[in-house]
N, C-alpha and C positions, 0 to 999 in steps of 0.2 A: 502493500499501499506503498502510496507515497505519501511524504509532508506535505504536511497545510504551508501552507505563507505563512511568514510574520507580517503577524499588522505592525508596522511601526505607529504609534503617540509620539507628538513632539512637541514641547512646552517650551517656548519664548517670549520674550519681551519685545513689543514694536509700539515706541512711544506712549511710553508709559502703560499701556497693557498690553498684560501678559492670551495668548496666544495660542490655544493647543491644536491641530490636528490630528485628521488619525490618515493616512496613506499620503497624506499630499492636497486633505479635504478637511475642510472647516471643521472645529468638532466646536468650539466655542473658546468665549472671551471669561476673562477670569480681573478683577483686578490685583491682585496678589500673585506670584511664584507659590506662595504651596499653595491655593483655590487649583490652580492650572496644573498642579504635580499630584493635588488629590486628585483629581476631572480622570489625567491622562492613567494616571494608575490602577483607578476604579474601571477604568473601559477595559482596559490588558485584562484587567479580571475577571471584565467580562468575558471576553476572549480566549481568555485561558481555559472560562467555565465550562465553554460550548466547545470545546479540545481542540480549539488554536491556540497561538502559538505569537507573545507579543512583545514587546521592548518600549520601553520608555526613555523618548534623549532628552538631553536639556537643554538650551540654551545655542548661541553661535555652534558652541566646539563642540552639541550633540552629545555630549558626556552619558552615557549610560546610566539610567536611573535603577539601585537595584528593586526588585521585586518581585 
């Protein structure tokens, strides 16, 4: 059986707003880094709960956020 594709959530600050994307598609805007990371982590957990694979990246350097 083939591995499911990796779903990527990215959280990055832009003009004072934290933007989260899922595979490059808008997922949500947040007022703080913590809110954005929490949302991205929750999204990743939901993907994993459905048997998928997900990662969360943070900021312009795209650092991996463990979950």
